LOBA-352984 format. One record per atom (N, C-alpha, C): residue in one letter; z, y, x. Coordinates in steps of 0.05 Angstrom, whole numbers, padded with zeros to 5 digits, always signed. Each point is the difference from the previous one (the first is absolute). Layout:
AZYX/...
end
This chain:
M-00057+00404-01232/M+00000-00028-00003/M+00027-00011-00009/K+00022+00012+00011/K+00026-00011-00004/K+00012+00008-00027/V+00017-00017-00011/V+00014+00007-00025/V+00030-00001+00006/G+00010+00023+00009/G+00029+00002+00005/G+00008-00014+00025/I+00024+00008+00010/I+00010-00013+00024/I+00030-00005-00003/S+00009-00005-00024/S+00028-00004-00005/S+00011-00025+00013/S-00016-00020+00005/S+00009-00024+00013/S-00023-00011+00017/P+00007-00009+00025/P-00021-00010+00018/P-00015-00024-00012/G+00014-00016-00016/G-00012-00023-00012/G-00014+00005-00026/E+00002+00024-00010/E-00013+00007-00025/E-00031+00000+00003/A-00013-00010-00020/A-00029-00003+00001/A-00015+00025-00008/T-00023+00004+00012/T-00018+00021-00008/T-00020-00012-00020/T-00019+00016-00008/T-00022-00011-00017/T-00024-00008+00015/T+00001+00001+00027/T-00022-00006+00017/T+00001-00029+00009/P-00022-00015-00003/P+00000-00028+00010/P-00008+00000+00030/W+00007-00022+00013/W-00006-00002+00029/W-00030+00000+00006/R-00016-00009-00019/R-00029+00001+00005/R-00010+00028+00004/D+00012+00019-00014/D-00008+00028+00003/D+00007+00011+00028/L+00023-00008+00010/L+00008+00009+00026/L-00017-00013+00022/L-00008-00025-00005/L-00018-00014+00019/L-00027+00015+00001/A-00011+00008-00023/A-00025+00015+00000/A+00003+00027+00013/E+00023+00013-00005/E+00005+00026+00012/E+00002-00002+00030/A+00014-00020+00009/A+00004-00004+00029/A-00027-00004+00014/E-00017-00016-00011/E-00026-00005+00012/E-00017+00026+00000/E+00001+00015-00022/E-00015+00025-00001/E+00010+00020+00021/R+00026+00003+00002/R+00011+00019+00019/R-00006-00008+00029/L+00002-00026+00006/L-00004-00009+00028/L-00030+00001+00007/T-00017-00005-00020/T-00029+00002+00004/T-00007+00029+00008/A+00013+00019-00013/A-00006+00028+00006/A+00008+00008+00028/T+00018-00015+00013/T+00008+00007+00027/T-00019-00011+00021/G-00018-00018-00008/G-00019-00012+00019/G+00012-00023+00015/L+00023-00010-00008/L+00012-00023+00014/L-00018-00024-00004/P+00000-00019+00019/P-00020-00021+00001/P+00003-00021-00022/S+00023-00005-00010/S+00004-00022-00020/S+00018+00009-00022/P-00009+00020-00016/P+00018+00011-00020/P+00008-00019-00022/G-00017-00019-00008/G+00007-00019-00020/G+00022-00019+00009/V-00003-00010+00025/V+00020-00018+00011/V+00027+00014+00003/D-00001+00024+00012/D+00025+00015+00004/D+00013+00007-00027/A-00016+00007-00019/A+00012+00007-00027/A+00014-00024-00011/R-00012-00023+00003/R+00013-00025-00011/R+00026-00005+00014/W+00001+00002+00027/W+00024-00004+00014/W+00022+00019-00009/I-00007+00025-00003/I+00020+00020-00007/I+00011-00005-00028/V-00017-00006-00019/V+00010-00005-00027/V+00016-00026-00001/E-00009-00020+00015/E+00016-00025+00001/E+00029+00006+00009/H+00002+00016+00021/H+00027+00006+00010/H+00015+00020-00018/A-00013+00020-00010/A+00014+00019-00017/A+00010-00013-00025/S-00015-00019-00011/S+00008-00013-00025/S+00021-00021+00004/G+00002-00011+00025/G+00018-00022+00005/G-00011-00027-00009/H-00024-00001-00010/H-00012-00025-00010/H-00015-00015+00022/G-00006+00013+00022/G-00013-00013+00022/G-00027-00012-00008/S-00006-00024+00009/S-00025-00013-00006/S-00004-00008-00029/D+00022+00003-00016/D-00002-00006-00028/D-00008+00025-00017/L-00008+00021+00013/L-00006+00025-00014/L-00020-00005-00023/S-00020-00017+00004/S-00020-00004-00020/S+00012-00008-00027/L+00023-00013+00001/L+00013-00009-00025/L+00016+00022-00013/H+00002+00023+00013/H+00017+00022-00010/H-00015+00027-00002/L-00026-00001+00002/L-00015+00026+00000/L+00004+00015-00026/G+00006-00014-00022/G+00004+00014-00025/G+00029+00009-00004/D+00018-00008+00018/D+00028+00008-00003/D+00003+00030+00004/P+00018+00013-00014/P+00005+00029+00005/P+00014+00004+00027/V-00007+00021+00013/V+00012+00008+00025/V+00027+00011-00005/T+00020-00008+00016/T+00027+00012-00002/T+00000+00026+00016/N+00020+00017-00005/N+00002+00025+00015/N+00004-00006+00030/L+00015-00021+00006/L+00005-00007+00028/L-00027-00009+00013/G-00015-00016-00015/G-00026-00009+00010/G-00019+00023+00004/M+00001+00020-00018/M-00017+00023+00003/M+00007+00016+00025/A+00026+00003+00005/A+00009+00015+00023/A-00009-00014+00026/R+00003-00026+00000/R-00009-00015+00023/R-00030+00004+00005/F-00015-00003-00022/F-00029+00004+00002/F-00007+00027+00011/D+00012+00021-00011/D-00006+00027+00009/D+00005+00004+00029/R+00022-00011+00010/R+00006+00003+00029/R-00020-00015+00017/M-00006-00024-00008/M-00017-00017+00017/M-00029+00010+00000/I-00010+00007-00023/I-00028+00009+00000/I-00003+00026+00015/A+00020+00018-00001/A-00001+00025+00015/A-00001-00005+00030/R+00017-00019+00009/R+00001-00007+00029/R-00027-00011+00009/R-00012-00018-00016/R-00025-00011+00007/R-00022+00021+00000/E+00000+00017-00019/E-00020+00022-00001/E+00002+00017+00025/A+00024+00003+00011/A+00003+00016+00024/A-00009-00014+00025/G-00009-00025-00003/G-00011-00015+00023/G+00020-00019+00013/E+00024-00001-00010/E+00020-00019+00011/E-00010-00029-00004/P+00002-00017+00021/P-00010-00027-00003/P+00013-00015-00024/L-00015-00016-00013/L+00009-00014-00024/L+00026-00017+00007/Q+00001-00012+00024/Q+00022-00017+00007/Q+00026+00016+00000/Y-00001+00025+00011/Y+00024+00017+00000/Y+00007+00009-00028/V-00020+00006-00016/V+00005+00008-00027/V+00015-00022-00016/L-00009-00024+00004/L+00012-00023-00013/L+00028-00007+00012/G+00003+00006+00026/G+00025-00006+00013/G+00003-00029+00009/R-00020-00016-00006/R+00001-00029+00007/R-00029-00009+00006/W-00002-00021+00016/W-00027-00011+00005/W+00003-00029+00009/G-00019-00017-00008/G+00001-00028+00006/G-00010-00005+00029/F+00013-00019+00013/F-00008-00009+00027/F+00005-00030+00001/R-00021-00016+00002/R+00002-00029+00000/R+00017-00009-00024/T+00023-00012+00004/T+00017-00009-00022/T+00020+00020-00009/L+00001+00024+00013/L+00022+00019-00005/L-00009+00024-00017/D+00019+00012-00013/D-00003+00025-00014/D+00018+00020+00015/L-00013+00018+00015/L+00015+00017+00018/L+00003+00029-00010/M+00023+00012+00005/M+00004+00028-00005/M-00014+00015+00023/V-00016+00021-00007/V-00013+00016+00020/V+00001+00029-00008/D+00003+00017+00020/D-00002+00029-00004/D-00009+00013+00026/R+00001+00026+00002/R-00013+00014+00022/R+00015-00005+00027/R+00022-00014+00000/R+00013-00006+00025/R-00013-00023+00014/V-00017-00015-00013/V-00013-00024+00012/V-00029-00001-00007/L-00015-00015+00017/L-00028-00005-00006/L-00003-00017-00025/I-00023+00004-00014/I-00006-00017-00023/I-00009-00027+00011/P+00012-00022-00010/P-00009-00027+00009/P-00029-00005-00009/R-00015-00011+00019/R-00029-00004-00005/R-00008-00029+00003/P-00023-00007-00013/P-00010-00028+00002/P-00005-00008+00029/E-00009+00019+00017/E-00005-00007+00028/E+00025-00012+00013/T+00023+00012-00006/T+00025-00009+00012/T+00009-00026-00012/E-00008-00006-00025/E+00006-00026-00011/E-00014-00022+00016/T-00024+00005+00010/T-00014-00020+00016/T+00014-00003+00028/V+00011+00022+00010/V+00015-00002+00025/V+00024-00019-00003/V+00014+00002-00022/V+00022-00018-00006/V-00011-00029-00001/G-00023-00003-00012/G-00011-00027-00002/G-00006-00012+00028/H-00011+00016+00018/H-00005-00009+00027/H+00026-00006+00014/L+00021+00016-00004/L+00026-00005+00012/L+00011-00027-00009/L-00001-00005-00026/L+00012-00024-00011/L-00015-00025+00010/V-00026+00002+00004/V-00015-00023+00011/V+00011-00006+00028/E+00004+00021+00016/E+00010-00004+00027/E+00029-00010+00000/Y+00016+00011-00018/Y+00028-00009-00002/Y+00002-00029-00007/D-00016-00008-00020/D+00000-00028-00008/D-00009-00019+00022/R-00020+00009+00016/R-00009-00016+00023/R+00023-00004+00019/L+00015+00021+00006/L+00021-00002+00020/L+00023-00018-00011/V+00007+00003-00025/V+00021-00017-00012/V-00008-00029+00000/A-00025-00005-00007/A-00010-00028+00000/A+00000-00012+00028/A-00001+00016+00021/A+00001-00009+00027/A+00028-00003+00010/G+00020+00006-00018/G+00028-00004+00008/G+00014+00024+00010/H-00013+00023+00000/H+00013+00024+00010/H+00016+00014-00022/S+00020+00016+00009/S+00016+00015-00020/S+00006+00028+00012/G+00007+00017-00018/G+00006+00028+00008/G-00005+00018-00023/C+00008+00025+00003/C-00003+00020-00022/C-00027+00013+00000/V-00005+00015-00022/V-00024+00017-00002/V+00010+00029+00000/V-00014+00017+00014/V+00007+00028+00002/V-00024+00017-00009/D+00006+00018-00019/D-00020+00019-00010/D+00007+00028+00011/L-00016+00010+00018/L+00004+00026+00012/L-00013+00022-00016/G+00015+00021-00008/G-00011+00021-00016/G-00004-00009-00029/T+00021-00009-00012/T-00002-00014-00026/T-00008+00017-00024/G+00006+00026+00001/G-00007+00017-00022/G+00014-00009-00026/S-00016-00007-00020/S+00011-00009-00026/S+00013-00027+00002/G-00004-00014+00022/G+00010-00027+00003/G-00020-00021-00009/A-00024+00008-00006/A-00020-00018-00012/A-00004-00025+00017/I-00004+00003+00026/I-00006-00024+00017/I+00025-00017+00002/A+00022+00012+00009/A+00025-00015+00005/A+00009-00015-00025/L+00000+00013-00023/L+00010-00012-00024/L-00019-00022-00010/S-00026+00004+00004/S-00019-00021-00007/S+00005-00025+00016/V+00005+00003+00026/V+00005-00023+00017/V+00025-00015-00010/A+00021+00016-00005/A+00026-00012-00009/A-00004-00014-00027/A-00016+00012-00018/A-00003-00011-00027/A-00018-00025+00001/E-00019-00001+00018/E-00020-00022+00000/E+00006-00023+00019/R+00020+00003+00017/R+00007-00021+00018/R+00031-00004+00000/A+00008-00022-00013/A+00029-00006-00003/A+00012-00004+00028/G+00023+00012+00004/G+00016-00005+00024/G-00006+00018+00023/V-00022+00015+00000/V-00007+00017+00023/V+00019+00024+00001/E+00009+00006+00024/E+00016+00024+00004/E-00019+00023+00008/V+00004+00023-00012/V-00019+00022+00004/V+00015+00026+00008/W-00010+00013+00020/W+00009+00027+00007/W-00021+00020-00008/A+00008+00023-00011/A-00018+00021-00008/A+00010+00027+00012/T-00017+00013+00015/T+00009+00025+00013/T-00018+00023-00008/D+00011+00024+00002/D-00016+00024-00004/D+00015+00024+00013/K-00015+00018+00012/K+00013+00024+00011/K+00008+00020-00021/S-00011-00003-00024/S+00004+00019-00022/S+00024-00009-00017/A+00021+00015+00000/A+00023-00007-00017/A-00008+00001-00029/E-00018+00019-00007/E-00008+00002-00028/E-00017-00024-00009/A-00016-00011+00018/A-00016-00024-00007/A+00019-00023-00004/L+00021-00002+00017/L+00019-00023-00003/L+00015+00002-00026/I+00005+00023-00011/I+00012+00002-00026/I-00017-00014-00021/V-00026+00005+00002/V-00019-00013-00019/V+00000-00030+00005/A-00002-00008+00025/A-00001-00028+00007/A+00025-00015-00010/R+00023+00013+00003/R+00025-00012-00009/R+00001-00002-00030/G-00012+00020-00014/G-00002-00002-00029/G-00017-00024-00008/N-00021-00004+00014/N-00017-00023-00006/N+00013-00026+00008/L+00016+00000+00021/L+00015-00024+00009/L+00018-00009-00023/A+00013+00019-00013/A+00019-00007-00021/A-00014-00013-00024/G-00027+00003-00002/G-00014-00011-00022/G-00013-00027+00004/V+00003-00012+00024/V-00013-00025+00005/V+00018-00024-00004/G+00025+00004-00007/G+00017-00022-00006/G+00011-00014+00025/R+00002-00027-00002/R+00012-00016+00021/R-00013+00004+00028/P-00026+00003+00002/P-00012+00004+00027/P+00012+00024+00014/A+00011+00019-00014/A+00011+00024+00013/A+00023-00007+00020/T+00013-00022-00005/T+00022-00008+00018/T-00010-00007+00028/R-00026-00005+00003/R-00012-00007+00026/R-00014+00022+00013/V+00003+00025-00010/V-00014+00023+00011/V+00021+00021+00011/R-00004+00009+00024/R+00016+00021+00012/R-00018+00024+00006/M+00010+00023-00005/M-00015+00025+00005/M+00014+00017+00021/A-00016+00013+00017/A+00012+00016+00021/A-00018+00024+00005/E+00014+00023+00006/E-00014+00025+00005/E-00006+00004+00029/G-00024+00007+00007/G-00007+00006+00028/G-00030-00003+00004/S-00009+00010+00023/S-00029-00001+00006/S-00007-00026+00013/W-00017-00015-00014/W-00010-00026+00010/W+00022-00018+00010/F-00002-00010+00025/F+00019-00020+00009/F+00028+00011+00005/S+00003+00027+00003/S+00026+00011+00005/S+00019-00004-00023/A-00010-00007-00023/A+00018-00004-00023/A+00012-00028+00000/L-00010-00018+00017/L+00008-00028-00001/L+00024-00005+00020/P+00018-00018-00007/P+00021-00008+00019/P-00012-00014+00024/A+00011+00006+00024/A-00011-00011+00025/A-00001-00031+00000/E+00019-00012-00015/E+00001-00029+00001/E-00024-00014-00013/L-00017+00015-00014/L-00024-00011-00012/L-00022-00003+00020/A+00002+00013+00023/A-00022-00001+00020/A-00005-00029+00008/G-00025-00008-00001/G-00008-00026+00008/G+00003-00022-00021/S+00008+00008-00024/S+00005-00020-00021/S-00015+00004-00026/I-00014+00022-00003/I-00014+00006-00025/I-00025-00018-00002/L-00001-00015-00022/L-00022-00018-00003/L-00026+00014-00008/A+00003+00021-00017/A-00024+00015-00009/A+00007+00029-00003/L-00017+00017+00012/L+00002+00029-00003/L-00023+00010-00017/V+00005+00018-00018/V-00022+00011-00016/V+00004+00030-00004/S-00021+00015-00002/S+00002+00028-00004/S-00025+00012-00013/N+00004+00019-00017/N-00021+00017-00010/N+00006+00028+00010/P-00006+00006+00025/P+00008+00025+00012/P-00020+00022-00007/P+00007+00025+00006/P-00020+00022-00003/P-00023-00005+00019/Y-00025+00000-00011/Y-00023-00005+00017/Y-00023+00018-00006/V+00005+00022-00015/V-00021+00020-00005/V+00001+00021+00021/A-00023+00008+00010/A-00001+00022+00020/A+00001+00027-00015/P+00011+00020+00012/P+00002+00026-00013/P-00027+00012-00007/T-00021-00009+00013/T-00026+00011-00006/T-00014-00016-00022/D+00011-00022-00009/D-00012-00016-00021/D+00002+00015-00027/E-00021-00002-00016/E+00001+00012-00027/E+00012-00020-00019/L+00019+00010-00016/L+00013-00017-00020/L-00004+00012-00027/P-00001-00017-00021/P-00001+00011-00027/P+00024+00017-00006/S-00004+00021-00016/S+00022+00018-00006/S+00025-00014-00012/E-00005-00021-00015/E+00023-00015-00012/E+00017-00012+00022/V-00012-00006+00023/V+00016-00011+00022/V+00011+00023+00017/A-00017+00017+00009/A+00008+00021+00019/A+00020+00019-00012/D-00002+00006-00026/D+00018+00020-00012/D+00026-00011-00011/W+00002-00026-00002/W+00023-00012-00014/W+00015-00020+00016/E-00013-00017+00016/E+00014-00021+00014/E+00012+00010+00026/P+00022-00012+00010/P+00014+00010+00024/P-00017-00001+00025/T-00004+00023+00012/T-00017+00003+00023/T+00009-00018+00023/D+00026-00001+00005/D+00010-00016+00023/D-00006-00029-00003/A-00004-00010-00024/A-00006-00028-00005/A-00030-00005+00001/L-00016+00021+00002/L-00029-00003+00000/L-00012+00005+00027/I+00008+00022+00013/I-00014+00010+00023/I+00015-00006+00026/S-00015-00009+00020/S+00010-00005+00027/S-00015+00018+00019/Y+00015+00017+00014/Y-00012+00021+00017/Y-00003-00010+00029/P-00022+00008+00014/P-00022+00016-00010/P-00025-00015-00009/T+00000-00027+00004/T-00025-00015-00006/T+00001-00019-00023/G+00024-00005-00010/G+00004-00020-00021/G+00008-00028+00011/L-00002-00004+00026/L+00006-00026+00012/L+00028-00001+00013/E+00014+00022+00001/E+00024+00001+00016/E+00022-00019-00011/A+00004+00000-00026/A+00021-00017-00011/A-00007-00030+00004/I-00025-00007-00005/I-00009-00027+00004/I+00004-00009+00029/A-00008+00018+00019/A+00003-00007+00029/A+00029-00003+00008/E+00018+00016-00011/E+00028-00002+00007/E+00012-00026-00010/I-00007-00007-00025/I+00010-00026-00011/I-00010-00024+00016/V-00026+00000+00005/V-00013-00023+00014/V+00012-00003+00028/S+00003+00022+00014/S+00010-00002+00028/S+00029-00009+00002/Q+00016+00006-00019/Q+00028-00008+00001/Q+00006-00026-00014/A-00018-00009-00017/A+00005-00024-00016/A+00007-00025+00016/P-00013-00006+00023/P+00006-00024+00015/P+00029-00002+00008/D+00013+00022+00005/D+00028-00001+00009/D+00019-00008-00023/W-00009+00002-00025/W+00016-00006-00023/W-00007-00026-00013/L-00024-00010+00004/L-00009-00024-00014/L+00011-00026+00013/H+00003-00019-00017/H+00005-00028+00009/H-00023-00009+00018/P+00005-00018+00019/P-00022-00009+00017/P-00025-00010-00014/A+00004-00009-00025/A-00024-00009-00016/A-00006+00020-00022/G+00012+00024+00001/G-00002+00019-00022/G-00027+00013-00004/V-00002+00015-00023/V-00025+00012-00007/V+00004+00029-00009/L-00019+00017+00005/L+00000+00027-00009/L-00024+00005-00019/V+00006+00013-00022/V-00021+00007-00020/V+00002+00030-00006/V-00021+00015+00005/V+00000+00029-00003/V-00024+00009-00016/E+00005+00016-00021/E-00022+00012-00015/E-00013+00022+00016/L-00027+00002-00003/L-00015+00021+00014/L-00024+00008-00015/A-00014+00020+00010/A-00025+00009-00012/A-00023-00017+00013/P-00021-00006-00015/P-00022-00016+00011/P-00010+00010+00027/S-00001+00026+00004/S-00011+00011+00024/S+00019-00005+00024/Q+00024-00008-00005/Q+00019-00004+00022/Q+00002-00029+00009/A-00016-00018-00011/A+00003-00028+00005/A-00003-00007+00030/S-00021+00009+00013/S-00004-00006+00028/S+00022+00010+00018/A+00008+00025-00005/A+00021+00012+00016/A+00027-00015-00003/A+00005-00010-00024/A+00025-00014-00005/A+00000-00027+00014/V-00022-00014-00001/V-00002-00026+00014/V+00003+00004+00030/E-00013+00021+00011/E+00003+00005+00028/E+00029+00006+00007/A+00014+00015-00017/A+00028+00006+00005/A+00017-00025+00000/A-00007-00019-00018/A+00015-00025-00001/A-00004-00016+00025/W-00025-00002+00010/W-00004-00014+00025/W+00015+00013+00023/A+00000+00026+00001/A+00013+00015+00021/A+00030-00004-00001/A+00011-00005-00024/A+00029-00004-00003/A+00009-00028+00008/G-00020-00018+00004/G+00006-00027+00008/G-00001-00021-00022/F-00010+00007-00023/F-00003-00021-00021/F-00021-00020+00008/S+00004-00025-00008/S-00019-00021+00007/S-00023-00003-00020/F+00003+00013-00023/F-00020-00002-00021/F+00000+00026-00015/A-00023+00010-00007/A-00001+00025-00015/A-00027+00001-00015/E+00001+00006-00026/E-00023+00004-00015/E+00006+00019-00024/V-00020+00011-00012/V+00004+00017-00024/V-00012-00014-00024/R+00016-00002-00021/R-00007-00014-00025/R-00006+00020-00022/P-00016-00009-00020/P-00010+00019-00020/P+00019+00004-00024/D-00006+00021-00015/D+00013+00004-00026/D-00018-00012-00021/L+00006+00004-00025/L-00015-00012-00022/L-00029+00010-00002/A-00005+00024+00012/A-00027+00011+00000/A-00016-00008+00024/G+00012-00017+00017/G-00013-00009+00024/G+00001+00019+00024/R+00016+00021-00003/R+00003+00019+00022/R+00022-00008+00019/A-00004+00004+00026/A+00021-00006+00020/A+00026+00015-00008/R+00022-00015-00002/R+00024+00013-00011/R+00026-00008+00014/A+00002-00024+00012/A+00026-00008+00011/A-00004-00013+00027/L+00013+00012+00020/L+00002-00012+00026/L+00019-00023-00001/V-00008-00024+00009/V+00018-00023+00002/V+00000-00007+00030/A+00024+00002+00012/A+00003-00006+00028/A+00023-00020+00004/R-00006-00021+00015/R+00020-00021+00005/R+00009+00000+00029/C+00026-00005+00004/C+00010-00001+00027/C-00012-00024+00016/
end
């Protein structure tokens, strides 16, 4: 396909439409569920044209573009998730860097942020103030979304994984002015936070590991995403229970806790919130109507 490699910017005789067709054919052969969609994403990124690819399908592929395409299509053929292959993924208003050090941001978690912001706005409207804390931030998706979507809010983001925090800090650098209101700290759950925050946090949020080791996961998840961010041993409820039980000591007297969970964990999470002393607890749905977020108020 290629015509020389003397310069990365030198053009080949192959147009981008041919690589798009090749990508779909190769991904279809692997049995992947959405070969046409994935092929489009890969060619959009390899070409550098993004969503304007349709305007450039007849343009000749550069040697650099060909090299990018070859690397990306091979990774996807091997089963690596599309988001890691692209190296970036959208989450609410953000474009986040993602790789195997962090979980892939998902639409379910976008709705968790939505529930959090509803609660935060309610508290602010009632005259309360305080910071927002995201426990187990991973890529920083939740913490950075809160900072980007609510002017003035101070946000703490924690994670026990130093590697995840490298990714989160990279994403922090890309959000502009809101980054000045975000602090990141390494440590397990509340141990990462300074003691002076106890009793003053207006809103706590977390997408903790909540998969049981016996649960079956798609190979794209089980084989590629970080296990420690997915699985809570031995039942899947341990991380949720730990966060819920300790949250009242850290929250403002009018504060709120929002935790992502699996639909099957809804009843147990609400019971844990009542046991921890919360005055209100319910589980709210994601966009598909499945139970997804525990909302517990002090």
